[in-house]
N, C-alpha and C positions, 0 to 999 in steps of 0.2 A: 292549520297550515295553509290550506288553499286560500282562505281569506287574507292571510298575511301576504302571500305572494301576489295576490290581486292588488292589495294596497300598495305594495312596493312598486308595481308596474304603473299604477296611477300616479303616485308621487313622483316617480322618475320622469314620467312624461311631462310633468308640469314644473320641473325644477325644484322639487322638494325632496331632500334626502330621506330615506326611510329611517335613518338614525335621528332625524329631526322630529319624528312623530312624538308627541308628548308621552310622558309616563302614564300608565293606567293601573287601576287597582280595583279588585272585586271586593266590595264591602258587604260582608255577610251579616245576617241578623244574630244578635246575642241571644243565647238560649236561656240566660238567667240574668238577674239584675247585676249591674256593675256598680261597685262602690267607688266613688271618686275620692281617692285619698293620695294619689300620686305614686302609689307603690306598684301598680300594674300587676298586682298579685292575684286578681280574679282569674278563675279557671278559663273563662271566656277569652281573656287576652292570650293565654298560652296556646290557644287553638288558632288565633289569627296570625297571619303572616306579616312580617315586616316589609315595608317598601324597600326598594333599592336604596343604597346609601346616597346621601345628598352629594351634589356636585357644585362647582362654582356656578354662579348665576349666568355667566357667559358661556358655560359649557366647556368644551374641549379647548377653548382659546386660552384658558387659565389652568394652573396646576390644581390637582385635587385638594380638597379641604384638609387642613391640619388635623381636625378631629372629626370622628364619625357621628353622624346624625341619621336617624331613621324613625319611621312612623308606623303605627297600626291604626286601622279604623274598623269600627263596628256600628251597628245601628239597631234600634228597636222602635216601638210604636211612639215613644216619647222623645228620644234623643238621637243625635248623631255624635258618636264618640270618637275622640282622637287621643291617642297615646303617643308620646314622643320620648326618645332617649337621646340625650346630648352628652357625649363624652367631653370632659373638660377638666384639665388639671388645676385650674385656678378659677373657682366659682365665686363670682361677685355680683352684686346688685345694689343700687342706691335708691332708685325711684320708688316711692311708696304711695303716690297720689294717683288714683284712678284717672284714666283718660289723659294722662300726660304722654309725651312722645317716648314710648317705652324703648324704641331701638337706640336711644342714647345710652342705654345699658346693653349688655349682651341680652338677646331675647330669642324667643320662638314665635313664629307668626303663621297664621292660618288665613287663606284667601278662598272665598267661596262665591262662585257665580252660578246660581241655581238654574238659570235658563240658558247659560252658555252664549249670551248675546252681547257680552261686553258691557252691559249696562245693569244698574241696580245690583250691586254685589257687596260682599261683606269683607271686612278686614279685622283680624283679631291679633293682638300682641300680648305677650306675657313674659315677665322676667323671673329670675330665681326667687324673688320675694313673693311671687304670686300676685304681683300688681299687674292689672290688665288695662288695655286700651281697646275698646270695641267701637267701630265706626262703620257707617254705610256710605257708599259712593254711588251717586246717581249715574256717573259715567267716568271713564278714565281721566286722569289729570291732563293728558295730552289734548283732551277735548274740553278743557275748562271745567272739570268736575268740581262741584262743591263736596267737601268732605263733611259728612254730618256727624260731628262728634257728640252731639246731644243724644244720638240714638244709643240705647243700651239693650243688651240681650237680657231681658228679664227671665229669671229662672235658670240662668247659666250656672254651671258647677265647674270649678276648676281647683286643682291641687298640684303642688310641687313637692318632690322628695329630693333632698340633697344627699348625695353619697360623698360625704366629706364635711368640710366646715366652711360655711358662707363667710366671705369677707376676711378670711384668715390667710395671709401670705406665708405663714410659718409651716404649713403642711401642704401636701399634694392631694388634691381631690380626685375623685374617680369620674363622676358624672352627675347630672341631674335629670330627673324624669318629670314629665308633665302629663296630666290627665285632664281632659276637658269633656264636658257633656253639653252640646249645643241643643237647646230645645227646639223641636220642629215648630211649635206654636209661634216662634219668632222667625226662624229661617224661612218658613213658608210665605212670609210677607212679600218676598221678591220671586217666589217660585211660580212655575206654570200652574195656572188655575188656583193659585194661593193654597197649595197643599204640599205635604211631604212627598218624596219620590215614590213611585210605584216600582215593583220588581221589574228589572230590566232597563230602567231609565238611568241616564248618566247626568251628573253635574260636573262642572269644571271646578277643579280644586287645585290649590298649590300650597306649599309650605316653604317657609324661609327661616333661616337662622342667621342673625346678625352677630358677628364676633369681632371685637376690637383688640388691637395689640395693646398689651398692658405692661407696666413696669411697677416696681415696688419703691415707694418713697416714704420715709418715716413710718414704716410698718403698715402702710396702706397701699391698696391698688390704685393706680392712676393710668389713664390712657397714655400710650407712649407717644412722645413728641418727635417729630421729624426735625432734627437740628438745622437742616437746610432751609426749611420753610417757617419754622417756629409754630407749626400747627400740628395737631394730632394726625397720625397716620390714618388714612381712610379705612373704614370698616370692611371686613370680609362679608360677602353675601353668599351663603350656601343654601341651595334650594333642592327640592325634590325633582321637579321638572324644569330643566334649564330654559332661560328666556332668550339667550343669544346676546343680550345686551344688559347693562346695569339698569334695569327697569322692571319692577315687579308688576306694575299696573298695565300688563298686556294680557288680559284674560284669554285671548285667543291662543296663547302658548302654554296655558296652565294644563295640568294633568286631567285625565278622565277618571272619575270615580263612578263605578257602576254598582247600583244597589240590587240586592237579590234577597228574596224571602227565604232562601236556604239558610238553615242554621249553621253557624260557624263550626267547622270540624266534621260535618256530616258528608259533604260533597265538595269536590274541587272543580271550580268553574273558571273560565277565561273571559275577561272583559271583551265585549265585541269591538271591532274596529270601526271607527267613523270613516266611512268610505267617501264622505264629502269633505274631509279635512283639507285636502289639497286645494279644493275650490274655495274654502274659507280663507286659506293663506293667500291665495291669488287675490281675493277681494281686499285683504289687508295690504297687499303690494300696490294694488291700484289706488286704494285710499291714500297711501303714503305718497304716491306719485302726484295725485291731485293736490295734496297739501303743499308739496314742494313747488308745483307749478303756480299755485295761487300766490305763494310767498314771492316767487320770482316775477310773475307776469300780472298778478292782481286779478286773475280770473281762473275758473275751472275749465277743463277741456272735455269735450264729449267724444273724442276719439283717442284711444290709447291701444297700442299693440298688445295682444294677449293671445295665449294658446287656446283660450276659451272664446266662445261667441259672446261678446260683451255688449250690453246696452247701457249707455251712460246718458243720464238726463241731468242737465245743469240749469242753475239760475245764477244770478250775480253773487249769491251768498251760500248756496247749497248745492249738493249733488246727490244723486241716487244711482248706484251701479248695480246691475243684476247679471248673473251668469247662471247657466244650467250645469248642474253638477252630475257626477257619475250615476247617482241614484235616480236621476230624472227630475229631482227637485230644483226649483229655481231659488237661488239664494241672493239676498240683497245686502248692501252696505250703504250707509249714508254718511254725510259729512261729519258726523259725531262718532263714527266707527261702530255704530250699532249693526249687528249681523242678525238676520232672521230669514225664515222661509215662510211661505204662505201655504 
């Protein structure tokens, strides 16, 4: 409680609401093997807690999602496990080819930034047919990221269970569940010291669910058209940790997942608070200001007003901003929104 009060005061001082602090989750170790079959029936899953229910990607700006979505996480020496439950009265999917754009169907998505530096992170998407799209991003799209579609998660395990009938408009479905095992031997590629996390370490993670408005024509599901525009209605984006805007590729606002060696069900722990979070968000604010000024004036500026003591170094094409955070650490951000400390 004391640490949360301290965080609240720190955030308040620098213009960040305590309600804007990302979601967090304590990821326990599995005490037994987990069978990836989509059923979530292993005893280990029954001991793990669900995350909070997903909200709209923009947060409180938009209504609560129509259908409930929630997630559980576990890990062991070989895998990072994710289990998801997606309530849905009309379950459909069409895409069957791997590495196609899965969010053109209703889907479930996982985003993982091992070092929490906004660079070299993973995206994973899956539909109700268990068709997947896995890719790596060198940096966010806002910074000109190349999406590396050729990258595959070798050794990945995934499964889907449908509680209803897929692609059948004649009945009402209940939900679909997803089970995924991400191998550490692949995830560690972008991790600190190229290894899986140690107990007490945190990774930045988020989850998204894309849901389209649908209608039935000639006995089949179709995306619903807006008669005024002649185009399909935009998709809903429901997420675990809200982004504030319709943009998933903001790793700085993803949730915190803390890994512990404690076996699930044996002890209850609380994820630690990142006392430097407000400093990182201030760096993002300054980064956005620099980008806006460059677009308007054709140059970066080395003096910007901030509640922090700020040092800004610029060239004609680049900038580097540093501030000292509450922890005493000095944090940096560059013109490609990479955040780090030395």
